[in-house]
ROMAR-783238 format. One record per atom (N, C-alpha, C): residue number from 1; residue in one letter; atom name; x, y, z. Coordinates in Angstrom, 2 decimals. Layout:
BEGIN
<r num="NUM" residu="a" atome="CA" east="X" north="Y" up="Z"/>
...
REM end
This chain:
BEGIN
<r num="1" residu="m" atome="N" east="7.71" north="-11.79" up="-7.46"/>
<r num="1" residu="m" atome="CA" east="8.81" north="-12.06" up="-6.59"/>
<r num="1" residu="m" atome="C" east="8.53" north="-12.23" up="-5.18"/>
<r num="2" residu="s" atome="N" east="7.51" north="-11.47" up="-4.69"/>
<r num="2" residu="s" atome="CA" east="7.16" north="-11.68" up="-3.28"/>
<r num="2" residu="s" atome="C" east="7.01" north="-13.21" up="-2.85"/>
<r num="3" residu="k" atome="N" east="6.26" north="-13.93" up="-3.75"/>
<r num="3" residu="k" atome="CA" east="6.00" north="-15.26" up="-3.42"/>
<r num="3" residu="k" atome="C" east="7.31" north="-16.14" up="-3.48"/>
<r num="4" residu="v" atome="N" east="8.11" north="-15.74" up="-4.32"/>
<r num="4" residu="v" atome="CA" east="9.39" north="-16.44" up="-4.38"/>
<r num="4" residu="v" atome="C" east="10.31" north="-16.23" up="-3.04"/>
<r num="5" residu="y" atome="N" east="10.17" north="-15.01" up="-2.59"/>
<r num="5" residu="y" atome="CA" east="10.87" north="-14.80" up="-1.22"/>
<r num="5" residu="y" atome="C" east="10.17" north="-15.32" up="-0.06"/>
<r num="6" residu="e" atome="N" east="8.82" north="-15.42" up="-0.19"/>
<r num="6" residu="e" atome="CA" east="7.95" north="-16.12" up="0.92"/>
<r num="6" residu="e" atome="C" east="8.29" north="-17.58" up="0.83"/>
<r num="7" residu="r" atome="N" east="8.88" north="-18.12" up="-0.23"/>
<r num="7" residu="r" atome="CA" east="9.06" north="-19.55" up="-0.13"/>
<r num="7" residu="r" atome="C" east="10.46" north="-19.87" up="0.31"/>
<r num="8" residu="g" atome="N" east="11.24" north="-18.70" up="0.74"/>
<r num="8" residu="g" atome="CA" east="12.53" north="-18.94" up="1.35"/>
<r num="8" residu="g" atome="C" east="13.67" north="-19.00" up="0.34"/>
<r num="9" residu="t" atome="N" east="13.38" north="-18.52" up="-0.83"/>
<r num="9" residu="t" atome="CA" east="14.45" north="-18.45" up="-1.94"/>
<r num="9" residu="t" atome="C" east="15.50" north="-17.60" up="-1.57"/>
<r num="10" residu="s" atome="N" east="16.75" north="-17.92" up="-1.79"/>
<r num="10" residu="s" atome="CA" east="17.88" north="-17.05" up="-1.57"/>
<r num="10" residu="s" atome="C" east="17.91" north="-15.91" up="-2.47"/>
<r num="11" residu="d" atome="N" east="18.46" north="-14.71" up="-2.06"/>
<r num="11" residu="d" atome="CA" east="18.66" north="-13.55" up="-2.89"/>
<r num="11" residu="d" atome="C" east="19.13" north="-13.87" up="-4.17"/>
<r num="12" residu="s" atome="N" east="20.34" north="-14.62" up="-4.20"/>
<r num="12" residu="s" atome="CA" east="20.92" north="-14.99" up="-5.36"/>
<r num="12" residu="s" atome="C" east="20.15" north="-15.76" up="-6.40"/>
<r num="13" residu="d" atome="N" east="19.34" north="-16.82" up="-5.90"/>
<r num="13" residu="d" atome="CA" east="18.49" north="-17.59" up="-6.68"/>
<r num="13" residu="d" atome="C" east="17.34" north="-16.81" up="-7.20"/>
<r num="14" residu="a" atome="N" east="16.77" north="-15.89" up="-6.39"/>
<r num="14" residu="a" atome="CA" east="15.76" north="-15.04" up="-6.78"/>
<r num="14" residu="a" atome="C" east="16.14" north="-14.08" up="-7.90"/>
<r num="15" residu="r" atome="N" east="17.30" north="-13.62" up="-7.84"/>
<r num="15" residu="r" atome="CA" east="17.79" north="-12.68" up="-8.88"/>
<r num="15" residu="r" atome="C" east="17.99" north="-13.55" up="-10.27"/>
<r num="16" residu="t" atome="N" east="18.52" north="-14.71" up="-10.11"/>
<r num="16" residu="t" atome="CA" east="18.70" north="-15.57" up="-11.32"/>
<r num="16" residu="t" atome="C" east="17.35" north="-15.86" up="-11.84"/>
<r num="17" residu="l" atome="N" east="16.36" north="-16.24" up="-11.09"/>
<r num="17" residu="l" atome="CA" east="15.00" north="-16.41" up="-11.59"/>
<r num="17" residu="l" atome="C" east="14.45" north="-15.19" up="-12.33"/>
<r num="18" residu="w" atome="N" east="14.56" north="-14.00" up="-11.59"/>
<r num="18" residu="w" atome="CA" east="14.08" north="-12.76" up="-12.12"/>
<r num="18" residu="w" atome="C" east="14.62" north="-12.58" up="-13.63"/>
<r num="19" residu="a" atome="N" east="16.13" north="-12.67" up="-13.73"/>
<r num="19" residu="a" atome="CA" east="16.75" north="-12.46" up="-14.90"/>
<r num="19" residu="a" atome="C" east="16.26" north="-13.45" up="-16.02"/>
<r num="20" residu="a" atome="N" east="15.83" north="-14.73" up="-15.66"/>
<r num="20" residu="a" atome="CA" east="15.40" north="-15.64" up="-16.56"/>
<r num="20" residu="a" atome="C" east="13.99" north="-15.29" up="-17.28"/>
<r num="21" residu="l" atome="N" east="13.28" north="-14.70" up="-16.42"/>
<r num="21" residu="l" atome="CA" east="11.87" north="-14.31" up="-16.79"/>
<r num="21" residu="l" atome="C" east="11.90" north="-13.23" up="-18.01"/>
<r num="22" residu="k" atome="N" east="13.12" north="-12.54" up="-18.02"/>
<r num="22" residu="k" atome="CA" east="13.09" north="-11.35" up="-19.05"/>
<r num="22" residu="k" atome="C" east="11.98" north="-10.51" up="-19.08"/>
<r num="23" residu="i" atome="N" east="11.70" north="-10.01" up="-18.01"/>
<r num="23" residu="i" atome="CA" east="10.63" north="-9.07" up="-17.82"/>
<r num="23" residu="i" atome="C" east="11.12" north="-7.60" up="-17.84"/>
<r num="24" residu="d" atome="N" east="10.54" north="-6.74" up="-18.65"/>
<r num="24" residu="d" atome="CA" east="10.93" north="-5.38" up="-18.78"/>
<r num="24" residu="d" atome="C" east="10.46" north="-4.66" up="-17.47"/>
<r num="25" residu="v" atome="N" east="11.19" north="-3.87" up="-16.85"/>
<r num="25" residu="v" atome="CA" east="10.86" north="-3.11" up="-15.69"/>
<r num="25" residu="v" atome="C" east="10.90" north="-1.62" up="-16.02"/>
<r num="26" residu="h" atome="N" east="9.73" north="-1.01" up="-15.72"/>
<r num="26" residu="h" atome="CA" east="9.62" north="0.38" up="-16.06"/>
<r num="26" residu="h" atome="C" east="9.29" north="1.22" up="-14.78"/>
<r num="27" residu="p" atome="N" east="9.87" north="2.42" up="-14.67"/>
<r num="27" residu="p" atome="CA" east="9.53" north="3.24" up="-13.45"/>
<r num="27" residu="p" atome="C" east="8.23" north="3.87" up="-13.63"/>
<r num="28" residu="l" atome="N" east="7.59" north="4.02" up="-12.52"/>
<r num="28" residu="l" atome="CA" east="6.12" north="4.69" up="-12.50"/>
<r num="28" residu="l" atome="C" east="6.29" north="6.20" up="-12.92"/>
<r num="29" residu="s" atome="N" east="5.59" north="6.56" up="-13.84"/>
<r num="29" residu="s" atome="CA" east="5.55" north="7.96" up="-14.19"/>
<r num="29" residu="s" atome="C" east="4.35" north="8.57" up="-13.63"/>
<r num="30" residu="e" atome="N" east="4.34" north="10.03" up="-13.62"/>
<r num="30" residu="e" atome="CA" east="3.21" north="10.73" up="-13.04"/>
<r num="30" residu="e" atome="C" east="2.01" north="10.24" up="-13.72"/>
<r num="31" residu="s" atome="N" east="1.85" north="10.26" up="-15.13"/>
<r num="31" residu="s" atome="CA" east="0.64" north="9.91" up="-15.84"/>
<r num="31" residu="s" atome="C" east="0.16" north="8.62" up="-15.37"/>
<r num="32" residu="q" atome="N" east="1.06" north="7.52" up="-15.14"/>
<r num="32" residu="q" atome="CA" east="0.68" north="6.18" up="-14.75"/>
<r num="32" residu="q" atome="C" east="0.10" north="6.20" up="-13.26"/>
<r num="33" residu="a" atome="N" east="0.64" north="7.00" up="-12.61"/>
<r num="33" residu="a" atome="CA" east="0.17" north="7.14" up="-11.08"/>
<r num="33" residu="a" atome="C" east="-1.18" north="7.77" up="-11.05"/>
<r num="34" residu="d" atome="N" east="-1.48" north="8.65" up="-12.01"/>
<r num="34" residu="d" atome="CA" east="-2.75" north="9.25" up="-12.12"/>
<r num="34" residu="d" atome="C" east="-3.83" north="8.23" up="-12.64"/>
<r num="35" residu="a" atome="N" east="-3.36" north="7.43" up="-13.69"/>
<r num="35" residu="a" atome="CA" east="-4.16" north="6.51" up="-14.26"/>
<r num="35" residu="a" atome="C" east="-4.54" north="5.52" up="-13.23"/>
<r num="36" residu="a" atome="N" east="-3.48" north="5.01" up="-12.39"/>
<r num="36" residu="a" atome="CA" east="-3.80" north="4.10" up="-11.38"/>
<r num="36" residu="a" atome="C" east="-4.78" north="4.51" up="-10.41"/>
<r num="37" residu="a" atome="N" east="-4.65" north="5.93" up="-9.92"/>
<r num="37" residu="a" atome="CA" east="-5.65" north="6.33" up="-8.96"/>
<r num="37" residu="a" atome="C" east="-7.09" north="6.48" up="-9.62"/>
<r num="38" residu="r" atome="N" east="-7.23" north="6.74" up="-11.03"/>
<r num="38" residu="r" atome="CA" east="-8.51" north="6.77" up="-11.61"/>
<r num="38" residu="r" atome="C" east="-9.11" north="5.35" up="-11.68"/>
<r num="39" residu="l" atome="N" east="-8.27" north="4.36" up="-11.78"/>
<r num="39" residu="l" atome="CA" east="-8.79" north="2.93" up="-11.80"/>
<r num="39" residu="l" atome="C" east="-9.30" north="2.50" up="-10.34"/>
<r num="40" residu="r" atome="N" east="-9.00" north="3.19" up="-9.33"/>
<r num="40" residu="r" atome="CA" east="-9.48" north="2.70" up="-7.88"/>
<r num="40" residu="r" atome="C" east="-10.95" north="2.50" up="-7.82"/>
<r num="41" residu="p" atome="N" east="-11.79" north="3.45" up="-8.38"/>
<r num="41" residu="p" atome="CA" east="-13.25" north="3.26" up="-8.09"/>
<r num="41" residu="p" atome="C" east="-13.80" north="2.05" up="-8.91"/>
<r num="42" residu="v" atome="N" east="-13.11" north="1.77" up="-10.13"/>
<r num="42" residu="v" atome="CA" east="-13.48" north="0.74" up="-11.01"/>
<r num="42" residu="v" atome="C" east="-13.12" north="-0.60" up="-10.66"/>
<r num="43" residu="t" atome="N" east="-12.00" north="-0.63" up="-9.83"/>
<r num="43" residu="t" atome="CA" east="-11.46" north="-1.88" up="-9.51"/>
<r num="43" residu="t" atome="C" east="-11.55" north="-2.31" up="-7.85"/>
<r num="44" residu="r" atome="N" east="-12.02" north="-1.27" up="-7.17"/>
<r num="44" residu="r" atome="CA" east="-12.07" north="-1.53" up="-5.68"/>
<r num="44" residu="r" atome="C" east="-12.77" north="-2.76" up="-5.31"/>
<r num="45" residu="s" atome="N" east="-14.07" north="-2.95" up="-5.95"/>
<r num="45" residu="s" atome="CA" east="-14.84" north="-4.23" up="-5.57"/>
<r num="45" residu="s" atome="C" east="-14.05" north="-5.53" up="-5.84"/>
<r num="46" residu="l" atome="N" east="-13.14" north="-5.55" up="-6.79"/>
<r num="46" residu="l" atome="CA" east="-12.20" north="-6.62" up="-7.14"/>
<r num="46" residu="l" atome="C" east="-11.11" north="-6.83" up="-6.18"/>
<r num="47" residu="g" atome="N" east="-10.85" north="-5.80" up="-5.30"/>
<r num="47" residu="g" atome="CA" east="-9.70" north="-5.95" up="-4.36"/>
<r num="47" residu="g" atome="C" east="-8.39" north="-5.67" up="-5.04"/>
<r num="48" residu="l" atome="N" east="-8.27" north="-4.98" up="-6.15"/>
<r num="48" residu="l" atome="CA" east="-6.92" north="-4.71" up="-6.68"/>
<r num="48" residu="l" atome="C" east="-6.15" north="-3.70" up="-5.91"/>
<r num="49" residu="s" atome="N" east="-4.81" north="-4.01" up="-5.73"/>
<r num="49" residu="s" atome="CA" east="-3.94" north="-3.26" up="-4.89"/>
<r num="49" residu="s" atome="C" east="-3.50" north="-2.13" up="-5.79"/>
<r num="50" residu="l" atome="N" east="-2.77" north="-1.10" up="-5.04"/>
<r num="50" residu="l" atome="CA" east="-2.19" north="-0.06" up="-5.83"/>
<r num="50" residu="l" atome="C" east="-1.12" north="-0.67" up="-6.93"/>
<r num="51" residu="g" atome="N" east="-0.37" north="-1.66" up="-6.57"/>
<r num="51" residu="g" atome="CA" east="0.57" north="-2.29" up="-7.43"/>
<r num="51" residu="g" atome="C" east="-0.10" north="-2.81" up="-8.59"/>
<r num="52" residu="d" atome="N" east="-1.28" north="-3.54" up="-8.41"/>
<r num="52" residu="d" atome="CA" east="-2.17" north="-4.08" up="-9.44"/>
<r num="52" residu="d" atome="C" east="-2.66" north="-3.06" up="-10.50"/>
<r num="53" residu="r" atome="N" east="-2.99" north="-1.90" up="-9.88"/>
<r num="53" residu="r" atome="CA" east="-3.54" north="-0.78" up="-10.76"/>
<r num="53" residu="r" atome="C" east="-2.40" north="-0.21" up="-11.46"/>
<r num="54" residu="c" atome="N" east="-1.25" north="-0.01" up="-10.91"/>
<r num="54" residu="c" atome="CA" east="-0.03" north="0.45" up="-11.65"/>
<r num="54" residu="c" atome="C" east="0.37" north="-0.42" up="-12.90"/>
<r num="55" residu="c" atome="N" east="0.17" north="-1.81" up="-12.68"/>
<r num="55" residu="c" atome="CA" east="0.41" north="-2.60" up="-13.85"/>
<r num="55" residu="c" atome="C" east="-0.54" north="-2.36" up="-14.99"/>
<r num="56" residu="l" atome="N" east="-1.80" north="-2.16" up="-14.59"/>
<r num="56" residu="l" atome="CA" east="-2.84" north="-1.75" up="-15.64"/>
<r num="56" residu="l" atome="C" east="-2.64" north="-0.50" up="-16.25"/>
<r num="57" residu="a" atome="N" east="-2.16" north="0.43" up="-15.45"/>
<r num="57" residu="a" atome="CA" east="-1.89" north="1.68" up="-16.07"/>
<r num="57" residu="a" atome="C" east="-0.81" north="1.72" up="-17.06"/>
<r num="58" residu="l" atome="N" east="0.36" north="0.93" up="-16.74"/>
<r num="58" residu="l" atome="CA" east="1.38" north="0.67" up="-17.63"/>
<r num="58" residu="l" atome="C" east="0.99" north="-0.01" up="-18.90"/>
<r num="59" residu="a" atome="N" east="0.21" north="-1.11" up="-18.79"/>
<r num="59" residu="a" atome="CA" east="-0.21" north="-1.73" up="-19.86"/>
<r num="59" residu="a" atome="C" east="-1.10" north="-0.95" up="-20.73"/>
<r num="60" residu="s" atome="N" east="-1.98" north="0.02" up="-20.22"/>
<r num="60" residu="s" atome="CA" east="-2.68" north="0.96" up="-20.88"/>
<r num="60" residu="s" atome="C" east="-1.81" north="1.88" up="-21.81"/>
<r num="61" residu="e" atome="N" east="-0.82" north="2.32" up="-21.25"/>
<r num="61" residu="e" atome="CA" east="0.34" north="3.20" up="-21.79"/>
<r num="61" residu="e" atome="C" east="0.97" north="2.52" up="-22.90"/>
<r num="62" residu="l" atome="N" east="1.27" north="1.31" up="-22.73"/>
<r num="62" residu="l" atome="CA" east="2.02" north="0.54" up="-23.72"/>
<r num="62" residu="l" atome="C" east="1.25" north="0.00" up="-25.03"/>
<r num="63" residu="k" atome="N" east="-0.05" north="0.34" up="-24.99"/>
<r num="63" residu="k" atome="CA" east="-1.04" north="0.10" up="-26.10"/>
<r num="63" residu="k" atome="C" east="-0.89" north="-1.42" up="-26.54"/>
<r num="64" residu="g" atome="N" east="-1.67" north="-2.17" up="-26.26"/>
<r num="64" residu="g" atome="CA" east="-1.78" north="-3.60" up="-26.68"/>
<r num="64" residu="g" atome="C" east="-1.02" north="-4.49" up="-25.86"/>
<r num="65" residu="a" atome="N" east="-0.41" north="-4.13" up="-24.85"/>
<r num="65" residu="a" atome="CA" east="0.44" north="-4.90" up="-23.95"/>
<r num="65" residu="a" atome="C" east="-0.55" north="-5.83" up="-23.18"/>
<r num="66" residu="s" atome="N" east="-0.12" north="-7.11" up="-22.98"/>
<r num="66" residu="s" atome="CA" east="-0.90" north="-8.05" up="-22.15"/>
<r num="66" residu="s" atome="C" east="-0.70" north="-7.82" up="-20.76"/>
<r num="67" residu="v" atome="N" east="-1.54" north="-7.88" up="-19.75"/>
<r num="67" residu="v" atome="CA" east="-1.46" north="-7.91" up="-18.31"/>
<r num="67" residu="v" atome="C" east="-1.38" north="-9.32" up="-18.00"/>
<r num="68" residu="v" atome="N" east="-0.29" north="-9.81" up="-17.24"/>
<r num="68" residu="v" atome="CA" east="-0.24" north="-11.09" up="-16.87"/>
<r num="68" residu="v" atome="C" east="-0.62" north="-11.25" up="-15.38"/>
<r num="69" residu="t" atome="N" east="-1.62" north="-12.16" up="-15.09"/>
<r num="69" residu="t" atome="CA" east="-2.11" north="-12.09" up="-13.69"/>
<r num="69" residu="t" atome="C" east="-2.59" north="-13.68" up="-13.44"/>
<r num="70" residu="a" atome="N" east="-2.68" north="-13.95" up="-12.25"/>
<r num="70" residu="a" atome="CA" east="-3.33" north="-15.27" up="-11.93"/>
<r num="70" residu="a" atome="C" east="-4.72" north="-15.12" up="-11.27"/>
<r num="71" residu="d" atome="N" east="-5.01" north="-13.88" up="-11.11"/>
<r num="71" residu="d" atome="CA" east="-6.36" north="-13.53" up="-10.62"/>
<r num="71" residu="d" atome="C" east="-7.40" north="-13.51" up="-11.68"/>
<r num="72" residu="r" atome="N" east="-8.26" north="-14.43" up="-11.77"/>
<r num="72" residu="r" atome="CA" east="-9.41" north="-14.59" up="-12.91"/>
<r num="72" residu="r" atome="C" east="-10.39" north="-13.47" up="-12.61"/>
<r num="73" residu="a" atome="N" east="-10.57" north="-12.83" up="-11.58"/>
<r num="73" residu="a" atome="CA" east="-11.59" north="-11.86" up="-11.31"/>
<r num="73" residu="a" atome="C" east="-11.26" north="-10.63" up="-12.24"/>
<r num="74" residu="w" atome="N" east="-10.04" north="-10.55" up="-12.54"/>
<r num="74" residu="w" atome="CA" east="-9.70" north="-9.35" up="-13.50"/>
<r num="74" residu="w" atome="C" east="-10.28" north="-9.34" up="-14.83"/>
<r num="75" residu="k" atome="N" east="-10.97" north="-10.60" up="-15.17"/>
<r num="75" residu="k" atome="CA" east="-11.72" north="-10.61" up="-16.47"/>
<r num="75" residu="k" atome="C" east="-12.72" north="-9.58" up="-16.57"/>
<r num="76" residu="a" atome="N" east="-13.38" north="-9.26" up="-15.42"/>
<r num="76" residu="a" atome="CA" east="-14.42" north="-8.17" up="-15.27"/>
<r num="76" residu="a" atome="C" east="-13.94" north="-6.74" up="-15.63"/>
<r num="77" residu="i" atome="N" east="-12.66" north="-6.56" up="-15.77"/>
<r num="77" residu="i" atome="CA" east="-12.14" north="-5.15" up="-16.01"/>
<r num="77" residu="i" atome="C" east="-12.08" north="-5.00" up="-17.61"/>
<r num="78" residu="k" atome="N" east="-12.80" north="-4.10" up="-18.04"/>
<r num="78" residu="k" atome="CA" east="-12.89" north="-3.93" up="-19.62"/>
<r num="78" residu="k" atome="C" east="-11.68" north="-3.07" up="-20.01"/>
<r num="79" residu="g" atome="N" east="-11.28" north="-3.24" up="-21.43"/>
<r num="79" residu="g" atome="CA" east="-10.37" north="-2.37" up="-21.95"/>
<r num="79" residu="g" atome="C" east="-8.92" north="-2.94" up="-21.83"/>
<r num="80" residu="f" atome="N" east="-8.65" north="-4.10" up="-21.30"/>
<r num="80" residu="f" atome="CA" east="-7.33" north="-4.56" up="-21.23"/>
<r num="80" residu="f" atome="C" east="-7.27" north="-6.05" up="-21.86"/>
<r num="81" residu="r" atome="N" east="-6.11" north="-6.55" up="-22.18"/>
<r num="81" residu="r" atome="CA" east="-5.85" north="-7.71" up="-22.72"/>
<r num="81" residu="r" atome="C" east="-5.17" north="-8.53" up="-21.58"/>
<r num="82" residu="f" atome="N" east="-5.63" north="-9.63" up="-21.03"/>
<r num="82" residu="f" atome="CA" east="-5.11" north="-10.37" up="-20.01"/>
<r num="82" residu="f" atome="C" east="-4.56" north="-11.69" up="-20.52"/>
<r num="83" residu="t" atome="N" east="-3.52" north="-12.15" up="-19.76"/>
<r num="83" residu="t" atome="CA" east="-2.84" north="-13.40" up="-19.98"/>
<r num="83" residu="t" atome="C" east="-2.78" north="-14.05" up="-18.69"/>
<r num="84" residu="f" atome="N" east="-3.65" north="-15.07" up="-18.44"/>
<r num="84" residu="f" atome="CA" east="-3.92" north="-15.64" up="-17.07"/>
<r num="84" residu="f" atome="C" east="-2.72" north="-16.76" up="-16.92"/>
<r num="85" residu="v" atome="N" east="-2.10" north="-16.78" up="-15.86"/>
<r num="85" residu="v" atome="CA" east="-0.96" north="-17.84" up="-15.60"/>
<r num="85" residu="v" atome="C" east="-1.48" north="-19.15" up="-14.92"/>
<r num="86" residu="r" atome="N" east="-2.62" north="-19.28" up="-14.35"/>
<r num="86" residu="r" atome="CA" east="-3.23" north="-20.21" up="-13.73"/>
<r num="86" residu="r" atome="C" east="-4.65" north="-20.55" up="-14.09"/>
REM end
């Protein structure tokens, strides 16, 4: 959504777009925060942000969930299923 707002999309249009995507939103749990922290040494060289690592932690917890990303460098991360959007 950051990219949507960077392009000057109105709040109303951004919310409409978000709703159309039908993405489940999950609050960050303590176990996911810990998993994201443990991913730091493994993903640091790839430049993953805290948000990126939180997504990976959630996917790991959801067992079999696909992580959606445009960053092909993530292919180097083992143990996850990725869907690349570009």
